Backbone and ligand atoms as CSV (ligand in chain L), in Angstrom:
chain,resi,resn,atom,element,x,y,z
A,1,MET,N,N,81.572,-116.438,-46.668
A,1,MET,CA,C,81.577,-115.118,-47.844
A,1,MET,C,C,82.965,-115.196,-48.378
A,2,LEU,N,N,82.762,-114.907,-49.610
A,2,LEU,CA,C,84.124,-114.870,-50.529
A,2,LEU,C,C,84.557,-113.325,-50.624
A,3,GLU,N,N,85.823,-113.262,-50.478
A,3,GLU,CA,C,86.596,-111.870,-50.502
A,3,GLU,C,C,87.029,-111.675,-51.922
A,4,ILE,N,N,86.743,-110.685,-52.547
A,4,ILE,CA,C,87.172,-110.374,-53.934
A,4,ILE,C,C,88.594,-109.733,-53.955
A,5,VAL,N,N,89.374,-110.261,-54.458
A,5,VAL,CA,C,90.983,-109.706,-54.671
A,5,VAL,C,C,90.826,-108.613,-55.642
A,6,THR,N,N,92.011,-107.780,-55.355
A,6,THR,CA,C,91.998,-106.436,-56.401
A,6,THR,C,C,93.470,-106.790,-56.835
A,7,TYR,N,N,93.737,-105.733,-57.704
A,7,TYR,CA,C,94.893,-105.640,-58.427
A,7,TYR,C,C,96.256,-105.652,-57.538
A,8,GLY,N,N,97.160,-106.607,-57.893
A,8,GLY,CA,C,98.479,-106.701,-57.258
A,8,GLY,C,C,98.365,-108.200,-56.518
A,9,ASP,N,N,97.037,-108.798,-56.363
A,9,ASP,CA,C,97.113,-109.925,-55.740
A,9,ASP,C,C,97.495,-110.982,-56.780
A,10,GLU,N,N,98.455,-111.935,-56.473
A,10,GLU,CA,C,99.178,-112.975,-57.329
A,10,GLU,C,C,98.185,-113.825,-57.966
A,11,ALA,N,N,96.910,-114.037,-57.336
A,11,ALA,CA,C,95.881,-115.152,-58.015
A,11,ALA,C,C,95.474,-114.473,-59.435
A,12,LEU,N,N,95.393,-112.896,-59.523
A,12,LEU,CA,C,94.875,-112.384,-60.673
A,12,LEU,C,C,95.799,-112.676,-61.988
A,13,THR,N,N,97.078,-113.161,-61.595
A,13,THR,CA,C,98.064,-113.151,-62.740
A,13,THR,C,C,98.421,-114.705,-63.291
A,14,LYS,N,N,97.794,-115.600,-62.660
A,14,LYS,CA,C,98.100,-116.974,-62.787
A,14,LYS,C,C,96.976,-117.620,-63.704
A,15,LYS,N,N,97.586,-118.614,-64.327
A,15,LYS,CA,C,96.693,-119.475,-65.215
A,15,LYS,C,C,95.747,-120.519,-64.132
A,16,ALA,N,N,94.593,-120.633,-64.325
A,16,ALA,CA,C,93.584,-121.231,-63.545
A,16,ALA,C,C,93.721,-122.648,-63.977
A,17,GLU,N,N,93.396,-123.688,-63.007
A,17,GLU,CA,C,93.351,-124.982,-63.245
A,17,GLU,C,C,91.937,-125.561,-63.758
A,18,PRO,N,N,91.749,-126.737,-64.529
A,18,PRO,CA,C,90.405,-127.018,-64.781
A,18,PRO,C,C,89.780,-127.533,-63.708
A,19,VAL,N,N,88.579,-127.632,-63.571
A,19,VAL,CA,C,87.762,-128.126,-62.475
A,19,VAL,C,C,87.582,-129.583,-62.793
A,20,ARG,N,N,88.158,-130.541,-61.952
A,20,ARG,CA,C,88.106,-132.022,-62.098
A,20,ARG,C,C,86.993,-132.815,-61.705
A,21,GLU,N,N,86.311,-132.160,-60.852
A,21,GLU,CA,C,85.172,-132.816,-60.207
A,21,GLU,C,C,84.030,-132.119,-59.928
A,22,PHE,N,N,82.961,-132.457,-60.519
A,22,PHE,CA,C,81.617,-131.868,-60.347
A,22,PHE,C,C,80.928,-132.436,-59.176
A,23,GLY,N,N,80.151,-131.558,-58.273
A,23,GLY,CA,C,79.595,-132.080,-57.125
A,23,GLY,C,C,79.145,-130.728,-56.363
A,24,PRO,N,N,78.602,-131.021,-55.019
A,24,PRO,CA,C,78.166,-129.971,-54.242
A,24,PRO,C,C,79.256,-128.900,-54.154
A,25,GLU,N,N,80.492,-129.143,-53.994
A,25,GLU,CA,C,81.508,-128.293,-53.590
A,25,GLU,C,C,81.606,-127.010,-54.720
A,26,ILE,N,N,81.481,-127.603,-55.929
A,26,ILE,CA,C,81.868,-126.558,-57.048
A,26,ILE,C,C,80.536,-125.917,-57.225
A,27,ALA,N,N,79.435,-126.445,-56.969
A,27,ALA,CA,C,78.084,-125.860,-57.137
A,27,ALA,C,C,77.897,-124.903,-56.114
A,28,GLN,N,N,78.523,-124.918,-54.961
A,28,GLN,CA,C,78.400,-123.906,-53.849
A,28,GLN,C,C,79.323,-122.783,-54.000
A,29,LEU,N,N,80.467,-123.245,-54.668
A,29,LEU,CA,C,81.444,-122.107,-55.034
A,29,LEU,C,C,80.801,-121.270,-55.976
A,30,ALA,N,N,80.129,-121.894,-56.918
A,30,ALA,CA,C,79.612,-120.982,-58.022
A,30,ALA,C,C,78.341,-120.066,-57.475
A,31,ALA,N,N,77.691,-120.659,-56.509
A,31,ALA,CA,C,76.587,-119.999,-55.756
A,31,ALA,C,C,77.161,-118.885,-54.978
A,32,ASP,N,N,78.167,-119.029,-54.251
A,32,ASP,CA,C,78.849,-118.189,-53.456
A,32,ASP,C,C,79.451,-116.962,-54.518
A,33,MET,N,N,79.999,-117.396,-55.569
A,33,MET,CA,C,80.502,-116.399,-56.592
A,33,MET,C,C,79.512,-115.310,-56.962
A,34,LEU,N,N,78.388,-115.912,-57.361
A,34,LEU,CA,C,77.163,-115.125,-57.821
A,34,LEU,C,C,76.784,-114.078,-56.688
A,35,ASP,N,N,76.770,-114.743,-55.347
A,35,ASP,CA,C,76.402,-113.681,-54.379
A,35,ASP,C,C,77.372,-112.571,-54.248
A,36,SER,N,N,78.756,-112.935,-54.263
A,36,SER,CA,C,79.860,-111.883,-54.260
A,36,SER,C,C,79.557,-111.029,-55.187
A,37,MET,N,N,79.315,-111.427,-56.351
A,37,MET,CA,C,79.259,-110.841,-57.731
A,37,MET,C,C,78.207,-109.600,-57.559
A,38,ARG,N,N,77.048,-110.141,-57.005
A,38,ARG,CA,C,75.670,-109.205,-56.968
A,38,ARG,C,C,76.239,-108.188,-55.833
A,39,ARG,N,N,76.720,-108.684,-54.664
A,39,ARG,CA,C,77.110,-107.630,-53.596
A,39,ARG,C,C,77.904,-106.454,-54.093
A,40,GLY,N,N,79.163,-106.921,-55.117
A,40,GLY,CA,C,79.852,-106.061,-55.375
A,40,GLY,C,C,79.475,-105.189,-56.672
A,41,ARG,N,N,77.900,-105.631,-57.059
A,41,ARG,CA,C,77.185,-104.862,-58.157
A,41,ARG,C,C,77.974,-105.082,-59.455
A,42,GLY,N,N,78.480,-106.203,-59.659
A,42,GLY,CA,C,79.311,-106.750,-60.772
A,42,GLY,C,C,78.501,-107.415,-61.837
A,43,ILE,N,N,78.733,-107.528,-62.849
A,43,ILE,CA,C,78.018,-108.591,-63.875
A,43,ILE,C,C,78.654,-109.633,-64.202
A,44,GLY,N,N,79.944,-109.804,-63.764
A,44,GLY,CA,C,80.675,-111.085,-63.739
A,44,GLY,C,C,81.778,-111.487,-62.860
A,45,LEU,N,N,82.117,-112.471,-62.458
A,45,LEU,CA,C,83.192,-112.843,-61.569
A,45,LEU,C,C,83.789,-113.942,-61.838
A,46,ALA,N,N,85.023,-114.074,-61.895
A,46,ALA,CA,C,85.928,-115.460,-62.157
A,46,ALA,C,C,86.656,-116.012,-60.920
A,47,GLY,N,N,87.006,-117.185,-60.953
A,47,GLY,CA,C,87.495,-117.999,-59.728
A,47,GLY,C,C,88.882,-117.320,-59.205
A,48,PRO,N,N,89.694,-116.907,-60.087
A,48,PRO,CA,C,90.719,-116.309,-59.443
A,48,PRO,C,C,90.475,-115.045,-58.741
A,49,GLN,N,N,89.509,-114.259,-59.116
A,49,GLN,CA,C,88.967,-113.234,-58.367
A,49,GLN,C,C,88.696,-113.317,-57.001
A,50,VAL,N,N,88.256,-114.566,-56.626
A,50,VAL,CA,C,88.053,-114.922,-55.076
A,50,VAL,C,C,89.064,-115.753,-54.599
A,51,GLY,N,N,90.208,-115.861,-55.356
A,51,GLY,CA,C,91.481,-116.531,-54.877
A,51,GLY,C,C,91.170,-118.027,-55.210
A,52,ARG,N,N,90.360,-118.473,-55.999
A,52,ARG,CA,C,90.506,-119.921,-56.166
A,52,ARG,C,C,90.660,-120.107,-57.814
A,53,LEU,N,N,91.903,-120.872,-57.774
A,53,LEU,CA,C,92.510,-120.811,-59.292
A,53,LEU,C,C,91.752,-121.891,-60.163
A,54,PHE,N,N,90.364,-121.872,-60.298
A,54,PHE,CA,C,89.969,-122.816,-60.886
A,54,PHE,C,C,89.215,-122.072,-62.300
A,55,ARG,N,N,89.119,-122.923,-63.336
A,55,ARG,CA,C,88.415,-122.421,-64.455
A,55,ARG,C,C,87.037,-122.372,-64.434
A,56,LEU,N,N,86.492,-121.379,-63.928
A,56,LEU,CA,C,85.035,-121.039,-63.536
A,56,LEU,C,C,84.862,-119.720,-63.492
A,57,PHE,N,N,83.830,-119.448,-64.162
A,57,PHE,CA,C,83.312,-117.899,-63.922
A,57,PHE,C,C,81.776,-117.909,-63.927
A,58,VAL,N,N,81.139,-116.805,-63.332
A,58,VAL,CA,C,79.618,-116.595,-63.187
A,58,VAL,C,C,79.463,-115.223,-64.041
A,59,THR,N,N,78.312,-115.124,-64.703
A,59,THR,CA,C,77.704,-113.872,-65.116
A,59,THR,C,C,76.255,-113.633,-64.808
A,60,GLN,N,N,75.987,-112.523,-64.594
A,60,GLN,CA,C,74.342,-112.053,-64.742
A,60,GLN,C,C,74.389,-110.599,-65.331
A,61,VAL,N,N,73.920,-110.548,-66.718
A,61,VAL,CA,C,73.944,-109.320,-67.177
A,61,VAL,C,C,72.415,-108.910,-67.410
A,62,ASP,N,N,72.284,-107.617,-66.971
A,62,ASP,CA,C,71.096,-106.919,-67.006
A,62,ASP,C,C,69.888,-107.988,-66.637
A,63,ASP,N,N,68.921,-108.403,-67.280
A,63,ASP,CA,C,67.781,-109.225,-66.827
A,63,ASP,C,C,67.859,-110.651,-67.392
A,64,ASP,N,N,69.164,-110.828,-67.760
A,64,ASP,CA,C,69.576,-112.070,-68.161
A,64,ASP,C,C,69.543,-113.167,-66.823
A,65,LYS,N,N,69.499,-114.443,-67.126
A,65,LYS,CA,C,69.554,-115.335,-65.989
A,65,LYS,C,C,71.029,-115.431,-65.414
A,66,PRO,N,N,71.276,-115.848,-64.272
A,66,PRO,CA,C,72.536,-116.142,-63.610
A,66,PRO,C,C,73.101,-117.461,-64.466
A,67,ARG,N,N,74.397,-117.161,-64.940
A,67,ARG,CA,C,74.994,-118.251,-65.823
A,67,ARG,C,C,76.418,-118.710,-64.938
A,68,VAL,N,N,76.576,-120.099,-65.047
A,68,VAL,CA,C,77.891,-120.572,-64.590
A,68,VAL,C,C,78.743,-121.204,-65.720
A,69,PHE,N,N,79.849,-120.814,-65.793
A,69,PHE,CA,C,80.598,-121.573,-66.871
A,69,PHE,C,C,82.015,-122.240,-66.249
A,70,ILE,N,N,81.963,-123.515,-66.340
A,70,ILE,CA,C,82.869,-124.373,-65.717
A,70,ILE,C,C,83.724,-124.784,-66.814
A,71,ASN,N,N,85.246,-124.769,-66.881
A,71,ASN,CA,C,86.067,-125.299,-67.795
A,71,ASN,C,C,85.554,-124.686,-69.337
A,72,PRO,N,N,85.275,-123.446,-69.596
A,72,PRO,CA,C,84.999,-122.770,-70.742
A,72,PRO,C,C,85.913,-123.032,-71.836
A,73,GLU,N,N,85.562,-123.087,-73.025
A,73,GLU,CA,C,86.409,-123.074,-74.136
A,73,GLU,C,C,85.794,-122.128,-75.237
A,74,ILE,N,N,86.691,-121.308,-75.680
A,74,ILE,CA,C,86.086,-120.450,-76.930
A,74,ILE,C,C,85.961,-121.243,-78.208
A,75,VAL,N,N,84.922,-121.475,-78.733
A,75,VAL,CA,C,84.816,-122.081,-79.813
A,75,VAL,C,C,84.952,-121.337,-81.009
A,76,LEU,N,N,84.458,-119.939,-80.914
A,76,LEU,CA,C,84.378,-119.107,-82.049
A,76,LEU,C,C,84.342,-117.602,-81.521
A,77,THR,N,N,85.171,-116.755,-82.379
A,77,THR,CA,C,84.854,-115.307,-81.954
A,77,THR,C,C,84.635,-114.570,-83.260
A,78,SER,N,N,83.834,-113.532,-83.422
A,78,SER,CA,C,83.514,-112.903,-84.578
A,78,SER,C,C,84.753,-111.868,-84.982
A,79,GLN,N,N,84.872,-111.694,-86.325
A,79,GLN,CA,C,86.084,-111.015,-86.846
A,79,GLN,C,C,85.774,-109.620,-86.449
A,80,ASP,N,N,84.401,-109.049,-86.433
A,80,ASP,CA,C,84.141,-107.763,-86.091
A,80,ASP,C,C,84.360,-107.526,-84.596
A,81,GLU,N,N,84.905,-106.369,-84.290
A,81,GLU,CA,C,85.247,-106.065,-82.801
A,81,GLU,C,C,84.147,-104.772,-82.433
A,82,ALA,N,N,84.178,-104.892,-81.067
A,82,ALA,CA,C,83.469,-103.650,-80.384
A,82,ALA,C,C,84.207,-103.129,-79.505
A,83,ASP,N,N,83.972,-101.682,-79.310
A,83,ASP,CA,C,84.871,-100.874,-78.292
A,83,ASP,C,C,83.616,-100.805,-77.258
A,84,TYR,N,N,84.015,-101.048,-75.962
A,84,TYR,CA,C,83.050,-100.828,-74.787
A,84,TYR,C,C,83.956,-100.423,-73.478
A,85,GLU,N,N,83.161,-99.737,-72.941
A,85,GLU,CA,C,83.810,-99.330,-71.584
A,85,GLU,C,C,83.622,-100.365,-70.527
A,86,GLU,N,N,84.910,-100.932,-69.957
A,86,GLU,CA,C,84.795,-101.942,-69.042
A,86,GLU,C,C,85.242,-101.693,-67.712
A,87,GLY,N,N,84.823,-102.191,-66.778
A,87,GLY,CA,C,85.191,-102.252,-65.642
A,87,GLY,C,C,85.498,-103.740,-64.938
A,88,CYS,N,N,85.924,-103.760,-63.712
A,88,CYS,CA,C,86.246,-105.060,-63.122
A,88,CYS,C,C,86.396,-105.017,-61.515
A,89,LEU,N,N,85.535,-105.976,-61.061
A,89,LEU,CA,C,85.658,-105.854,-59.490
A,89,LEU,C,C,86.970,-106.047,-58.878
A,90,SER,N,N,87.954,-106.408,-59.724
A,90,SER,CA,C,89.367,-106.477,-59.121
A,90,SER,C,C,90.263,-105.242,-59.356
A,91,LEU,N,N,89.566,-104.326,-60.235
A,91,LEU,CA,C,89.949,-102.824,-60.189
A,91,LEU,C,C,88.924,-101.928,-60.155
A,92,PRO,N,N,88.435,-101.906,-58.732
A,92,PRO,CA,C,87.256,-100.987,-58.585
A,92,PRO,C,C,87.345,-99.752,-58.825
A,93,GLY,N,N,86.510,-99.181,-59.642
A,93,GLY,CA,C,86.383,-97.848,-59.943
A,93,GLY,C,C,86.985,-97.307,-61.358
A,94,LEU,N,N,87.559,-98.302,-61.769
A,94,LEU,CA,C,88.422,-98.121,-63.092
A,94,LEU,C,C,87.530,-98.433,-64.352
A,95,TYR,N,N,87.172,-97.446,-65.119
A,95,TYR,CA,C,86.311,-97.800,-66.419
A,95,TYR,C,C,87.009,-97.526,-67.528
A,96,VAL,N,N,87.577,-98.287,-68.592
A,96,VAL,CA,C,88.154,-97.976,-69.886
A,96,VAL,C,C,87.647,-98.774,-71.088
A,97,GLY,N,N,87.601,-97.962,-72.025
A,97,GLY,CA,C,87.209,-98.715,-73.448
A,97,GLY,C,C,88.135,-99.617,-73.792
A,98,VAL,N,N,87.575,-100.882,-73.930
A,98,VAL,CA,C,88.330,-102.048,-74.330
A,98,VAL,C,C,87.784,-102.717,-75.773
A,99,LYS,N,N,88.760,-102.871,-76.805
A,99,LYS,CA,C,88.288,-103.724,-77.909
A,99,LYS,C,C,88.301,-105.079,-77.781
A,100,ARG,N,N,87.397,-105.832,-78.139
A,100,ARG,CA,C,87.280,-107.157,-78.144
A,100,ARG,C,C,86.384,-107.698,-79.358
A,101,PRO,N,N,86.321,-108.825,-79.657
A,101,PRO,CA,C,85.382,-109.584,-80.621
A,101,PRO,C,C,83.993,-109.273,-80.242
A,102,ALA,N,N,83.154,-108.823,-81.196
A,102,ALA,CA,C,81.669,-108.479,-80.855
A,102,ALA,C,C,80.865,-109.640,-80.323
A,103,ALA,N,N,81.093,-110.958,-80.988
A,103,ALA,CA,C,80.487,-111.921,-80.615
A,103,ALA,C,C,81.305,-113.199,-80.265
A,104,VAL,N,N,80.785,-114.136,-79.539
A,104,VAL,CA,C,81.436,-115.287,-79.094
A,104,VAL,C,C,80.677,-116.448,-79.028
A,105,LYS,N,N,81.263,-117.762,-79.274
A,105,LYS,CA,C,80.601,-118.815,-79.106
A,105,LYS,C,C,81.486,-119.657,-78.167
A,106,MET,N,N,81.014,-119.887,-76.950
A,106,MET,CA,C,81.549,-120.737,-76.123
A,106,MET,C,C,80.957,-121.984,-75.436
A,107,GLN,N,N,81.771,-122.888,-75.221
A,107,GLN,CA,C,81.360,-124.214,-74.491
A,107,GLN,C,C,81.599,-124.446,-73.283
A,108,ALA,N,N,81.014,-124.879,-72.441
A,108,ALA,CA,C,81.222,-125.068,-70.966
A,108,ALA,C,C,80.563,-125.934,-70.243
A,109,TRP,N,N,80.712,-126.137,-68.946
A,109,TRP,CA,C,79.723,-127.069,-68.130
A,109,TRP,C,C,79.047,-126.199,-67.151
A,110,ASN,N,N,77.776,-126.708,-66.788
A,110,ASN,CA,C,77.345,-125.855,-65.682
A,110,ASN,C,C,77.447,-126.487,-64.232
A,111,GLU,N,N,77.129,-125.809,-63.337
A,111,GLU,CA,C,77.199,-126.373,-61.914
A,111,GLU,C,C,76.813,-127.789,-61.759
A,112,LYS,N,N,76.010,-127.936,-62.365
A,112,LYS,CA,C,75.540,-129.579,-62.370
A,112,LYS,C,C,76.093,-130.642,-63.213
A,113,GLY,N,N,77.276,-130.039,-63.810
A,113,GLY,CA,C,78.101,-130.948,-64.749
A,113,GLY,C,C,77.675,-131.047,-66.112
A,114,ARG,N,N,76.637,-130.227,-66.401
A,114,ARG,CA,C,75.947,-130.517,-67.770
A,114,ARG,C,C,76.595,-129.499,-68.794
A,115,PRO,N,N,77.094,-130.179,-69.893
A,115,PRO,CA,C,77.552,-129.270,-71.034
A,115,PRO,C,C,76.833,-128.440,-71.746
A,116,PHE,N,N,77.103,-127.284,-72.116
A,116,PHE,CA,C,76.210,-126.569,-72.864
A,116,PHE,C,C,77.099,-125.546,-73.937
A,117,THR,N,N,76.469,-124.891,-75.051
A,117,THR,CA,C,77.031,-124.208,-75.759
A,117,THR,C,C,76.290,-122.778,-75.606
A,118,THR,N,N,76.991,-121.718,-75.508
A,118,THR,CA,C,76.555,-120.477,-75.536
A,118,THR,C,C,77.098,-119.570,-76.800
A,119,GLU,N,N,75.982,-118.901,-77.530
A,119,GLU,CA,C,76.382,-117.820,-78.356
A,119,GLU,C,C,75.968,-116.531,-77.896
A,120,ALA,N,N,76.767,-115.594,-77.812
A,120,ALA,CA,C,76.299,-114.326,-77.469
A,120,ALA,C,C,77.067,-113.058,-78.269
A,121,ASP,N,N,76.237,-111.951,-78.181
A,121,ASP,CA,C,77.045,-110.604,-78.645
A,121,ASP,C,C,76.552,-109.684,-77.518
A,122,GLY,N,N,76.848,-108.506,-77.861
A,122,GLY,CA,C,76.536,-107.457,-76.929
A,122,GLY,C,C,77.239,-107.698,-75.524
A,123,LEU,N,N,76.668,-107.108,-74.484
A,123,LEU,CA,C,77.191,-107.077,-73.264
A,123,LEU,C,C,77.586,-108.550,-72.772
A,124,LEU,N,N,76.677,-109.407,-73.083
A,124,LEU,CA,C,76.976,-110.765,-72.494
A,124,LEU,C,C,78.310,-111.246,-73.053
A,125,ALA,N,N,78.554,-111.080,-74.435
A,125,ALA,CA,C,79.683,-111.544,-75.039
A,125,ALA,C,C,80.828,-110.890,-74.467
A,126,ARG,N,N,80.808,-109.668,-74.043
A,126,ARG,CA,C,81.788,-108.950,-73.552
A,126,ARG,C,C,82.179,-109.570,-72.145
A,127,VAL,N,N,81.169,-109.705,-71.296
A,127,VAL,CA,C,81.458,-110.156,-70.047
A,127,VAL,C,C,82.218,-111.486,-70.132
A,128,MET,N,N,81.635,-112.410,-71.096
A,128,MET,CA,C,82.245,-113.909,-71.133
A,128,MET,C,C,83.706,-113.737,-71.481
A,129,LEU,N,N,84.133,-112.910,-72.518
A,129,LEU,CA,C,85.372,-112.802,-72.864
A,129,LEU,C,C,86.213,-112.148,-71.827
A,130,HIS,N,N,85.730,-111.161,-70.980
A,130,HIS,CA,C,86.486,-110.346,-70.060
A,130,HIS,C,C,86.677,-111.574,-68.961
A,131,GLU,N,N,85.647,-112.327,-68.473
A,131,GLU,CA,C,85.837,-113.340,-67.431
A,131,GLU,C,C,86.655,-114.521,-67.789
A,132,TYR,N,N,86.672,-114.783,-69.233
A,132,TYR,CA,C,87.429,-115.799,-69.716
A,132,TYR,C,C,88.901,-115.556,-69.627
A,133,ASP,N,N,89.283,-114.280,-69.846
A,133,ASP,CA,C,90.640,-113.730,-69.638
A,133,ASP,C,C,91.274,-113.880,-68.415
A,134,HIS,N,N,90.273,-113.863,-67.253
A,134,HIS,CA,C,90.728,-114.004,-65.723
A,134,HIS,C,C,91.235,-115.288,-65.569
A,135,LEU,N,N,90.868,-116.384,-66.365
A,135,LEU,CA,C,91.245,-117.652,-66.176
A,135,LEU,C,C,92.581,-117.740,-66.715
A,136,ASP,N,N,93.029,-117.117,-67.413
A,136,ASP,CA,C,94.543,-117.130,-68.018
A,136,ASP,C,C,95.163,-115.975,-67.344
A,137,GLY,N,N,94.865,-115.389,-66.337
A,137,GLY,CA,C,95.688,-114.231,-65.616
A,137,GLY,C,C,95.713,-113.012,-66.344
A,138,ILE,N,N,94.813,-112.737,-67.220
A,138,ILE,CA,C,94.750,-111.534,-68.103
A,138,ILE,C,C,93.680,-110.581,-67.749
A,139,LEU,N,N,94.038,-109.367,-67.228
A,139,LEU,CA,C,93.133,-108.379,-66.930
A,139,LEU,C,C,92.709,-107.483,-67.987
A,140,PHE,N,N,91.575,-106.783,-67.822
A,140,PHE,CA,C,91.177,-106.004,-68.938
A,140,PHE,C,C,92.082,-104.840,-69.398
A,141,ILE,N,N,92.935,-104.496,-68.318
A,141,ILE,CA,C,93.850,-103.395,-68.934
A,141,ILE,C,C,95.107,-103.860,-69.587
A,142,ASP,N,N,95.214,-105.036,-69.548
A,142,ASP,CA,C,96.108,-105.859,-70.483
A,142,ASP,C,C,95.870,-106.273,-71.891
A,143,ARG,N,N,94.532,-105.763,-72.316
A,143,ARG,CA,C,94.049,-105.693,-73.574
A,143,ARG,C,C,94.160,-104.455,-74.265
A,144,LEU,N,N,94.720,-103.353,-73.478
A,144,LEU,CA,C,95.042,-102.139,-74.062
A,144,LEU,C,C,96.452,-101.788,-74.574
A,145,SER,N,N,96.624,-100.881,-75.527
A,145,SER,CA,C,97.922,-100.756,-75.914
A,145,SER,C,C,98.832,-100.442,-74.724
A,146,PRO,N,N,100.056,-100.679,-74.887
A,146,PRO,CA,C,101.152,-100.140,-73.549
A,146,PRO,C,C,100.833,-98.789,-73.042
A,147,ALA,N,N,100.787,-97.726,-73.931
A,147,ALA,CA,C,100.565,-96.496,-73.376
A,147,ALA,C,C,99.280,-96.420,-72.766
A,148,LYS,N,N,98.168,-96.886,-73.208
A,148,LYS,CA,C,96.797,-96.753,-72.622
A,148,LYS,C,C,96.686,-97.510,-71.188
A,149,ARG,N,N,97.505,-98.710,-71.147
A,149,ARG,CA,C,97.532,-99.543,-70.024
A,149,ARG,C,C,98.111,-98.797,-68.782
A,150,GLU,N,N,99.254,-98.284,-69.314
A,150,GLU,CA,C,99.940,-97.403,-68.224
A,150,GLU,C,C,99.223,-96.178,-67.670
A,151,ARG,N,N,98.396,-95.470,-68.624
A,151,ARG,CA,C,97.670,-94.416,-68.250
A,151,ARG,C,C,96.436,-94.823,-67.196
A,152,ALA,N,N,95.949,-95.961,-67.549
A,152,ALA,CA,C,94.739,-96.676,-66.887
A,152,ALA,C,C,95.121,-97.200,-65.532
A,153,LEU,N,N,96.158,-97.454,-65.477
A,153,LEU,CA,C,96.829,-98.099,-64.150
A,153,LEU,C,C,97.269,-97.013,-63.406
A,154,GLY,N,N,97.794,-95.956,-63.971
A,154,GLY,CA,C,98.293,-94.840,-63.167
A,154,GLY,C,C,97.068,-94.055,-62.447
A,155,GLN,N,N,95.958,-94.136,-63.182
A,155,GLN,CA,C,94.679,-93.480,-62.832
A,155,GLN,C,C,93.974,-94.439,-61.544
A,156,TYR,N,N,94.366,-95.724,-61.908
A,156,TYR,CA,C,93.774,-96.557,-60.686
A,156,TYR,C,C,94.508,-96.429,-59.381
A,157,LEU,N,N,95.790,-96.654,-59.523
A,157,LEU,CA,C,96.687,-96.453,-58.482
A,157,LEU,C,C,96.666,-95.212,-57.537
A,158,ARG,N,N,96.254,-93.939,-58.466
A,158,ARG,CA,C,96.083,-92.698,-57.888
A,158,ARG,C,C,94.754,-92.933,-56.973
A,159,MET,N,N,93.780,-93.448,-57.658
A,159,MET,CA,C,92.339,-93.495,-57.182
A,159,MET,C,C,92.322,-94.291,-55.842
A,160,ILE,N,N,93.059,-95.337,-55.766
A,160,ILE,CA,C,93.035,-96.113,-54.510
A,160,ILE,C,C,94.010,-95.390,-53.433
A,161,ARG,N,N,94.910,-94.521,-53.718
A,161,ARG,CA,C,95.566,-94.060,-52.742
A,161,ARG,C,C,94.776,-92.791,-52.086
A,162,MET,N,N,93.852,-92.368,-52.724
A,162,MET,CA,C,92.924,-91.234,-52.112
A,162,MET,C,C,92.071,-91.716,-51.040
L,1,NI,NI,NI,87.251,-108.715,-64.156
């Protein structure tokens, strides 16, 4: 069972390493991450959030299929942005509006080592960009203005002390 680390854990601020070898181990990690994500009622989870500093994340948005993104690269993002309330399993209970590109095209490998390209908008694009950020040690609060970040973090820290 994978434990999801929360704000303050070093793993969340580090740049993750590419996955070098595909095989049963990485496939198992992806499956375990999907389990942990569902248990936490999340719609996305990235390697660093379970203390594995690999460039890998999983998503399952609404009635979409479960998706595994390994060594993802952003090919394209839309000029137009969307503002949407985000949360994160590593900052449980905090929800804040974050501006991001409304659509994204991403290239990655799946758990079987097969390359694919995904174009998405709406909630899936949002989750893909949020999870991709985790691979570079970026949290959603880091996408806010300094004043809003400070306020959001203060709110979170007060909440977890209760
Ligand atoms: Ni997150």
